[in-house]
C-alpha positions as CSV (number, residue, x, y, z in Angstrom):
1,M,10.2,12.9,-11.6
2,S,12.9,10.7,-9.7
3,L,12.2,10.4,-6.1
4,D,14.6,10.7,-3.4
5,I,13.1,7.6,-1.2
6,K,15.7,8.1,1.2
7,K,14.6,11.8,1.6
8,I,10.7,10.7,1.6
9,R,11.7,8.1,4.5
10,A,13.0,10.7,6.7
11,D,9.3,12.5,6.7
12,Y,7.9,9.4,8.5
13,E,9.9,9.2,12.1
14,V,7.7,5.8,12.6
15,L,10.1,4.1,9.8
16,S,13.1,4.9,11.8
17,K,12.0,3.6,15.2
18,K,13.1,0.0,16.1
19,V,10.7,-2.5,17.1
20,G,12.2,-5.4,19.1
21,G,15.7,-4.7,17.7
22,Q,14.7,-4.1,13.9
23,L,13.1,-1.6,11.8
24,P,9.4,-2.1,10.5
25,I,8.9,-3.0,6.8
26,Y,5.6,-2.1,6.5
27,F,3.3,-3.5,3.6
28,D,-0.3,-3.0,4.9
29,N,-0.6,0.4,2.6
30,A,-3.9,-0.7,1.3
31,C,-5.5,-0.5,4.8
32,T,-3.7,2.7,5.7
33,T,-0.9,4.7,4.9
34,L,1.6,6.3,7.3
35,R,1.3,10.0,7.7
36,P,4.5,12.2,6.9
37,A,5.5,14.9,9.3
38,S,4.0,17.4,7.5
39,V,0.7,15.8,8.0
40,I,0.9,15.3,11.4
41,K,2.1,18.8,12.1
42,A,-0.7,20.7,10.0
43,S,-3.3,18.4,12.0
44,Q,-1.6,19.8,15.3
45,T,-2.2,23.3,14.6
46,Y,-5.8,23.0,14.8
47,Y,-5.4,22.0,18.7
48,T,-1.9,24.3,19.3
49,D,-3.0,27.2,17.3
50,H,-7.0,27.9,17.0
51,P,-8.9,25.0,19.0
52,A,-12.4,26.2,18.0
53,C,-15.5,25.7,16.3
54,H,-16.2,26.8,12.4
55,N,-18.9,29.0,11.1
56,R,-20.0,29.8,14.6
57,A,-18.0,31.6,16.6
58,V,-17.0,35.3,15.6
59,H,-13.8,35.4,17.9
60,K,-10.2,35.2,16.4
61,F,-9.9,31.3,16.9
62,G,-13.2,30.7,15.4
63,K,-12.4,32.8,12.2
64,Q,-9.2,30.7,11.9
65,T,-10.7,27.6,12.2
66,T,-13.2,28.7,9.5
67,K,-10.8,29.9,7.1
68,E,-8.7,26.6,7.7
69,Y,-11.6,24.4,7.2
70,E,-13.1,26.0,4.2
71,A,-9.3,26.0,2.5
72,A,-9.3,22.2,2.8
73,R,-12.2,22.1,1.0
74,S,-11.0,24.0,-1.7
75,T,-8.0,21.8,-1.7
76,V,-10.0,18.8,-2.3
77,A,-12.2,20.4,-4.9
78,R,-8.9,21.7,-6.8
79,F,-7.5,18.0,-6.5
80,L,-10.2,16.2,-7.8
81,G,-10.9,19.0,-10.5
82,A,-14.3,19.9,-9.2
83,D,-16.2,22.9,-10.4
84,K,-16.3,24.3,-6.9
85,P,-15.4,24.0,-3.2
86,Q,-19.4,23.4,-2.6
87,E,-19.2,20.1,-4.6
88,I,-17.0,18.5,-1.6
89,V,-18.9,17.1,1.4
90,F,-16.4,16.1,4.3
91,T,-17.6,12.6,6.1
92,R,-15.8,10.4,8.2
93,N,-14.6,7.9,5.8
94,T,-15.4,6.1,2.1
95,T,-18.3,4.2,3.9
96,E,-20.0,7.0,5.1
97,G,-19.6,8.9,1.7
98,I,-21.3,5.5,0.3
99,N,-24.0,5.3,2.7
100,L,-24.9,8.9,2.5
101,I,-26.0,8.2,-1.4
102,A,-27.4,5.1,-0.2
103,N,-29.8,6.7,1.9
104,G,-30.1,10.1,0.1
105,L,-30.9,9.4,-3.5
106,D,-34.8,8.1,-2.3
107,F,-34.7,4.8,-3.7
108,K,-38.1,3.0,-4.6
109,K,-38.8,-0.3,-4.8
110,G,-37.6,-2.2,-8.2
111,D,-34.6,0.2,-8.5
112,I,-31.6,-1.5,-9.6
113,V,-28.3,-0.6,-8.3
114,L,-25.3,-2.1,-10.1
115,T,-22.1,-3.1,-8.7
116,T,-19.3,-5.7,-9.4
117,N,-19.3,-8.8,-7.2
118,M,-15.8,-7.8,-5.9
119,E,-16.5,-4.9,-4.0
120,H,-15.7,-4.0,-0.5
121,N,-18.3,-4.6,2.3
122,S,-18.6,-0.6,2.3
123,N,-20.0,-0.9,-1.3
124,L,-22.0,-4.3,-0.6
125,I,-23.8,-3.9,2.7
126,P,-25.4,-0.6,2.1
127,W,-27.1,-2.1,-1.0
128,Q,-27.9,-5.2,0.8
129,M,-29.7,-3.1,3.5
130,L,-32.2,-1.3,0.9
131,A,-32.9,-4.4,-0.8
132,M,-34.2,-5.7,2.6
133,E,-35.8,-2.5,3.6
134,K,-37.0,-0.7,0.4
135,G,-37.0,-3.7,-2.2
136,I,-34.5,-2.2,-4.3
137,V,-32.6,-4.9,-6.8
138,H,-29.2,-5.3,-6.3
139,K,-27.4,-6.8,-9.4
140,L,-23.8,-8.0,-9.8
141,V,-21.2,-7.7,-12.8
142,D,-19.1,-10.9,-12.2
143,I,-15.1,-10.8,-12.0
144,K,-13.2,-14.1,-11.6
145,K,-10.0,-14.5,-9.5
146,D,-8.0,-14.6,-12.6
147,D,-9.7,-12.1,-14.8
148,Q,-7.0,-9.6,-16.7
149,A,-9.6,-6.9,-17.5
150,F,-13.1,-6.3,-16.8
151,D,-15.6,-7.1,-18.9
152,L,-17.4,-4.1,-20.6
153,E,-19.9,-6.5,-22.4
154,S,-21.2,-8.4,-19.6
155,Y,-21.6,-5.0,-17.9
156,K,-23.5,-3.5,-20.9
157,K,-25.9,-6.4,-21.1
158,I,-27.0,-5.8,-17.6
159,F,-28.6,-2.2,-18.8
160,T,-30.7,-4.3,-21.2
161,E,-32.3,-6.4,-18.1
162,G,-34.2,-3.6,-16.4
163,K,-33.8,0.4,-15.5
164,V,-30.7,0.9,-13.5
165,R,-30.9,3.9,-11.3
166,L,-27.1,3.9,-10.0
167,V,-23.7,2.3,-10.8
168,S,-21.5,1.9,-7.6
169,V,-18.1,0.4,-8.1
170,F,-14.4,0.5,-7.3
171,H,-12.0,2.5,-9.2
172,T,-9.0,0.0,-8.0
173,S,-9.6,-3.0,-6.2
174,N,-8.2,-3.8,-2.4
175,V,-8.4,-7.4,-3.5
176,T,-6.5,-7.9,-6.7
177,G,-5.0,-4.1,-7.3
178,M,-7.0,-4.3,-11.1
179,S,-8.7,-0.8,-12.0
180,L,-11.9,-0.5,-14.0
181,P,-12.3,1.1,-17.2
182,I,-14.1,4.0,-15.3
183,K,-14.6,6.5,-18.0
184,E,-16.2,4.0,-20.4
185,M,-18.2,2.6,-17.8
186,V,-19.6,6.0,-16.7
187,Q,-20.6,7.2,-20.3
188,I,-22.4,3.5,-20.8
189,A,-24.1,4.5,-17.5
190,H,-25.2,7.7,-18.4
191,E,-26.3,6.7,-21.7
192,N,-28.8,4.7,-20.0
193,G,-29.7,7.0,-17.4
194,A,-28.0,6.0,-14.5
195,F,-26.1,7.8,-11.9
196,F,-22.8,6.9,-11.1
197,L,-20.9,6.5,-8.0
198,L,-16.9,5.8,-7.9
199,D,-15.3,4.5,-4.6
200,A,-12.0,5.9,-5.0
201,A,-10.8,4.5,-1.6
202,Q,-8.2,2.3,-3.0
203,A,-7.1,4.8,-6.1
204,I,-6.9,8.3,-4.7
205,A,-3.3,7.9,-3.8
206,H,-1.9,5.8,-6.8
207,Q,-3.5,7.5,-10.0
208,K,-4.6,10.9,-11.0
209,I,-8.4,11.4,-10.9
210,N,-10.1,14.1,-12.4
211,V,-14.1,13.9,-11.6
212,K,-14.9,16.1,-14.7
213,E,-13.1,13.8,-17.3
214,L,-14.6,11.0,-15.6
215,D,-17.8,12.6,-15.5
216,V,-18.7,10.4,-12.5
217,D,-21.7,12.2,-10.3
218,F,-20.5,11.2,-7.1
219,L,-17.0,9.9,-5.7
220,A,-15.9,9.0,-1.8
221,F,-12.6,8.4,-0.6
222,S,-10.9,8.1,2.7
223,F,-7.8,10.3,3.5
224,H,-6.3,7.7,5.9
225,K,-5.1,5.7,2.3
226,A,-3.8,9.0,0.9
227,F,-1.3,10.0,3.8
228,G,-3.8,11.8,5.8
229,P,-5.7,11.5,9.2
230,S,-7.8,8.6,10.2
231,G,-11.7,8.9,10.6
232,F,-11.8,11.9,8.0
233,G,-13.1,11.5,4.2
234,S,-14.7,13.4,1.4
235,L,-17.5,12.7,-0.9
236,Y,-17.8,14.7,-4.0
237,G,-20.9,15.2,-6.0
238,K,-22.3,17.0,-8.8
239,F,-23.5,20.4,-7.3
240,E,-27.1,20.0,-8.7
241,L,-27.3,16.3,-7.4
242,L,-26.1,17.4,-3.8
243,Q,-28.8,20.1,-3.9
244,K,-31.7,17.0,-4.0
245,L,-29.7,15.0,-1.7
246,K,-31.6,14.1,1.5
247,P,-28.9,14.3,4.5
248,L,-27.8,11.2,6.3
249,L,-27.6,13.1,10.1
250,Y,-29.8,15.9,11.1
251,G,-29.0,18.5,13.8
252,G,-26.5,21.0,14.8
253,E,-24.9,22.6,11.7
254,T,-27.3,21.6,9.0
255,V,-30.0,24.2,9.5
256,L,-29.9,28.0,9.6
257,D,-33.0,28.4,12.1
258,A,-35.3,26.1,13.5
259,D,-38.7,26.3,16.0
260,Y,-40.4,23.8,17.4
261,T,-42.6,22.5,14.5
262,S,-39.9,23.2,11.6
263,F,-36.4,24.2,10.4
264,T,-34.8,25.9,7.4
265,F,-31.8,23.9,6.0
266,A,-28.1,25.5,5.7
267,E,-26.9,25.5,2.3
268,T,-25.2,22.8,0.4
269,P,-22.8,21.1,1.4
270,Y,-23.5,22.4,5.3
271,R,-26.8,20.6,5.5
272,L,-24.9,17.4,4.8
273,E,-22.3,18.0,7.6
274,A,-23.8,17.1,11.0
275,G,-22.4,18.3,14.1
276,L,-19.2,19.4,15.0
277,Q,-16.6,18.2,12.5
278,N,-13.0,16.9,12.3
279,Y,-11.1,20.0,11.8
280,A,-7.7,18.5,12.6
281,G,-8.8,15.8,10.0
282,A,-9.4,18.4,7.5
283,I,-6.2,20.7,7.7
284,G,-3.9,17.5,7.7
285,G,-6.2,15.8,4.8
286,A,-5.4,18.9,2.7
287,E,-1.8,18.9,3.5
288,A,-1.8,15.2,2.6
289,L,-3.2,16.3,-1.1
290,R,-0.4,18.8,-1.4
291,Y,2.1,16.3,0.1
292,I,0.8,14.0,-3.0
293,E,1.0,16.8,-5.5
294,K,4.1,17.9,-4.4
295,L,6.0,14.5,-4.9
296,G,4.0,13.7,-8.0
297,I,1.4,10.7,-8.1
298,E,2.8,9.4,-11.4
299,S,6.1,8.9,-9.6
300,F,4.2,7.1,-6.7
301,H,2.8,4.8,-9.2
302,Q,5.9,4.0,-11.4
303,H,8.0,3.4,-8.0
304,E,5.2,1.0,-6.8
305,V,5.1,-1.0,-9.7
306,K,8.8,-1.5,-9.8
307,I,8.8,-3.2,-6.4
308,N,5.3,-5.2,-7.0
309,Q,7.4,-6.1,-10.2
310,F,10.4,-7.5,-8.4
311,I,8.5,-9.4,-5.8
312,T,6.0,-10.9,-8.3
313,Q,8.6,-12.4,-10.3
314,E,10.4,-13.9,-7.2
315,L,6.8,-15.2,-6.2
316,L,6.0,-16.9,-9.3
317,K,9.2,-19.1,-9.1
318,H,7.1,-21.2,-6.6
319,S,4.5,-23.2,-8.0
320,S,2.8,-23.4,-4.8
321,I,2.0,-19.7,-4.8
322,E,-1.3,-18.4,-6.6
323,I,-1.6,-14.5,-7.0
324,L,-4.9,-12.9,-7.3
325,G,-5.8,-10.9,-10.3
326,P,-3.6,-10.3,-13.3
327,K,0.1,-11.7,-13.0
328,E,1.4,-8.6,-14.4
329,A,2.4,-6.2,-11.7
330,E,1.7,-3.0,-13.6
331,L,-2.1,-4.1,-13.7
332,R,-2.0,-4.6,-9.8
333,S,-0.5,-1.2,-9.1
334,G,0.7,-1.2,-5.5
335,I,-1.1,-4.5,-4.5
336,L,0.1,-8.0,-4.5
337,N,-2.3,-10.7,-2.9
338,F,-1.6,-13.9,-2.8
339,S,-1.8,-17.7,-1.2
340,V,0.5,-20.5,-0.8
341,K,-0.9,-24.0,-1.3
342,N,-1.8,-25.6,1.8
343,K,-0.3,-23.1,4.1
344,D,-2.5,-20.6,6.6
345,M,-1.9,-17.1,5.6
346,G,-2.7,-15.8,9.0
347,E,0.2,-17.9,10.4
348,L,2.1,-16.8,7.6
349,S,1.6,-13.0,8.4
350,I,2.5,-13.6,12.0
351,L,6.1,-15.4,10.8
352,L,6.5,-12.4,8.7
353,D,6.0,-9.8,11.6
354,E,8.0,-11.6,14.3
355,S,11.2,-12.8,12.4
356,K,11.6,-9.2,10.3
357,N,8.9,-7.0,11.5
358,I,7.5,-7.4,7.8
359,M,3.6,-6.0,8.2
360,T,1.1,-7.4,5.9
361,R,-2.8,-8.2,5.8
362,S,-4.1,-11.6,6.0
363,G,-7.6,-12.5,5.8
364,F,-10.5,-11.6,3.3
365,H,-10.1,-8.3,3.0
366,C,-13.4,-7.0,3.2
367,A,-14.6,-8.6,0.7
368,H,-16.2,-11.9,2.2
369,A,-18.9,-12.5,-0.4
370,W,-16.6,-12.6,-3.2
371,F,-14.0,-15.2,-1.3
372,H,-16.8,-17.1,-0.8
373,K,-17.9,-17.2,-4.3
374,E,-15.0,-18.1,-5.8
375,N,-14.3,-20.7,-3.1
376,L,-11.0,-19.2,-1.7
377,P,-9.3,-19.6,1.5
378,P,-7.9,-16.1,3.4
379,T,-5.1,-14.6,1.4
380,L,-2.0,-12.8,2.3
381,R,-1.6,-9.1,0.7
382,L,1.2,-6.9,0.3
383,S,0.8,-3.2,-0.5
384,F,3.2,-0.9,-1.2
385,S,4.0,3.1,-1.0
386,V,6.2,5.5,-1.9
387,Y,8.5,5.0,0.9
388,N,9.0,1.4,0.3
389,T,12.2,0.3,-0.9
390,Q,14.2,-2.0,-3.1
391,E,15.7,-3.5,-0.1
392,E,12.4,-4.0,2.0
393,A,11.6,-6.0,-1.0
394,E,14.6,-7.9,-1.1
395,T,14.3,-9.0,2.6
396,F,10.7,-10.0,2.3
397,V,11.7,-12.4,-0.9
398,S,14.7,-13.9,1.3
399,V,12.2,-14.6,4.4
400,I,9.2,-15.8,2.2
401,N,11.9,-18.4,0.6
402,Q,12.9,-19.5,3.8
403,I,9.5,-19.9,5.2
404,I,8.4,-21.9,2.0
405,Q,11.5,-24.4,2.2
406,F,11.1,-25.1,5.8
407,Y,7.5,-25.5,6.0
């Protein structure tokens, strides 16, 4: 499918607003994507048309909110290829989804949780906390900064060192852009009796994900990385596993009845969704997924890789530049993370922003432990999306060449 980038960019009002006399060049999509007009409009309908509680009120506003909220759940289930809407739990974000599993699977002392050593803090800190509080064992599969592919043999070997209870890994790294061989990893985990949790935050808007084909037990993602509202996410889980999951929070919406000494839980997934929910987020999130389906996620990927390839080729002309992860852009999808020898990447990010409104991300990218282990300084990350253009890429290359030459 051929993308009409000019038409797509018209969906994003913010891209037409000049800041300091210049249009923005937004290369920070791995942090959060921009939102198209259709998603903003869909989110607003909750506040303008039926601003009420779902599943409680019997009046017309309440009924409409319930209808839209559950329709959003069905949309997410269809998008992920889940068996039924009840396998979708609405959360605030990927972080909450991972914490729901960390606190809900009833881990015991000595249980092994296996991750890579390049995980986002959201998929690192919960397991560190369980190690301190419950005595679980957190093991790591090593990924190095110049690895071209994931080492499945090292992964397999860890299963021979003890009983692994859960594997929890990223699908696509927000640091290097590399993707893991998830289907093979899931098969190995299941053969060894382990559950599998997939952090799909960075992959959800860049490649097709089908939970049935991958056979993952759980999957978490955030809508803000997929053209949807902030503060809203989803956790997929096989229904029989969600049924056994202990809630992260207790209170409103989680029960059918209660007295002073006991209560009766609501059905799954409602017992896992405590309190008043983000109805506008659900409605806007569902529209974001329909937006992705309408344009075609395969086309997204091809477009992002094309831009990545061009900038990669230009950056590699400088011997002072080091790219994290695979050098081939097609193996990094929409991410290009690099450093310039003897240059402060924070200052470089500021220069790009102040000179041409080129918005990038500098720092450790919420993967501090991996950066420390690899003895790396903060880096500069470019991350692309469907609305970025070749002209924007050329502007970036021109500015970075001038900066490197001047400094």
